[in-house]
C-alpha positions, 0 to 999 in steps of 0.5 A: 500500500502506498501511503497516497492509498492510506491517506485516501483511507484516512480521508474516506474515514474522516468523511464518514465520520463527519457527513451522513450518508443519506445522498451515497447508496450505501450497497454501491459503496460497500460493494466498490470498497469490499472490490478493493479490500479483495484487491489489496487482498490479491497482492503479495503479503507485506512482512512485518519490519522485524520479519524484514531481514533475520539480523536485528542490526539489520533491519530497517526501522518500519515506522511506516507501519506503526500504530502511531506514525506510519504513513503506510497504516491507514488507521494512523494519524500519522505522526511525522518524527524527525530530530531536534534539540532541547535548549540545553542542547541534547538530542530529541526526537519531535513527532507532529501531528494535527489532529482531527474529529476521527481522535476526539475525547472531550468535544473540541479535545483529542482523547486522552487515550490518544494523547497517550499513544502519540506519547509512546509512539515518539518516546519510544522512537526516541530510545535510538538516540541512545545508539543502543538495541530497542526497548519495550515500555515498562511504564508509561507515566502521563500527566495532563495538564490541560485539554489537547485541541484538535485541528491544531499543529502538535508538537511531541517532543521526547528525551533521553533522561537517563540510561542505564544499561537495560532501564531508559528513562525518557521524558517527553511533552505535548506543544501546541507546535506555534507556540513550542515554548509555551506551557504543555498540555501534557507530559510524560515519563516512560522507563524502557526496559531493554531485553523484556520478550 
């Protein structure tokens, strides 16, 4: 699946969520979607990121398929990831995303579970800053400071706070992107554990 096709599916989901279907022949629409689904299922099975190469050191990151930033995952918002720096010069992984009504919790604001998922994604990606093998989330703690608005460019910024062999402490904050140095809408701390299987 191309990123463009995944984006088209996201647009369809948003249209279905935000408009009544009175002017659509649902039977025809469902048949068309079923035909497209069947055509996609006739293609070669896409390997998961960990199935692509038996040597973990040569595996691609596989971010295009992740739950929260996967450009090829039609269920993902998706969040784009890049690198940045804190004011003190420490490196960060920055996730940028604009969330629509598909992710709504309280009226006009992002669902808290979505905020938690996005934090886990960007904080997991921040582990690459350690130059060590990845780890699994052992604990994720969030503090919601104020509601996170919908339809607004958001910045999720994560950095390594401490790296002690098997345990990596990561911190992160969510900002309204236009006021990056303002107060965050939410903050998170996560403990990642290496070798946990």
